[in-house]
N, C-alpha and C positions, 0 to 999 in steps of 0.2 A: 833529402830530395822531396819536393812538394808533390802532392797528388797530381797536379797538372804536369809537372816534369815527368812523373812516372808514366802518365798516359801518353805523353809525347814520345818517350822512349819506346813504349809498346808499339805505337804507330810507326815509328821509324824502323823498328826491328821487323815489323810486318812488311813495310815497304821494301826493305833490304831483301827479305826472303822472296817476295814476289818478283822483284827485279832480277834476282839471280836465277829464278825459275823461268823467266820469259823465253829464253833461248829454246826451251823444249816444250813450253806450254802451248796447248792447243785446245780451246781458244786462248788467246792472250788475255791476261787479267786486265780489268779496268782499274787503273790506278787513280782516277779522278776522285773517288770517294776518300781515299787516303790523303791526297793532297788537300782536299776540302777540310778534312778532320784536323790535319796539322795546322792549317790556317786558323781554324776555330780555336784550337787549343793554344796557339801562340798568342792570340788576343786575350786569353784568360790568364796569362802569366802575371804574377804580382810585380809591382814596381821594383822590388829589390832583387829581381832575377839577374843573374850574371849577364853583364853586357856582352860577353863572348857568345853565350847561348842565344841571346836576342839577335846578335849580328848574324850568326849562322842561319837561324830560322828566317830572318828577313831576306837574306840573300839566297834562300832556298838551297843552302849547302847542307843537305840533309845527312850526308855521311859524316861531315864534321860535327854536326849537332849530336848525332848518335854516339860518336866517339867521345865527345865532351861529356855526355850524360853517363857514359860507361866508365868515366874516370880515366879515359885514354886520350885526353886532349894533346898530350905531348906527341902523339902520332900524327897529328894534323899538320899538313904541309901549308906553307904560306900560299894564299890565293892571289889572284890578279890584283886585288885591292891592297895587297901588302899585309893583310891581317892573317894571322895564323889560325 
């Protein structure tokens, strides 16, 4: 896993944590900085990055991207686009 992919996984894990805590959080967390960070990191991925990971990030399928980076891509369900 590249450093950029590791940073993306860290950001995705933090996003997942904050989203799960939203129901009880007061005040609600501002997720915009995490989305901005993910966009920045996505642009830094090298050309040989997995097309699946690129697809998930471009489509903002952040849970699928997280599962992919955790080695759990088999758990991803097919999306509306027909891509798993």
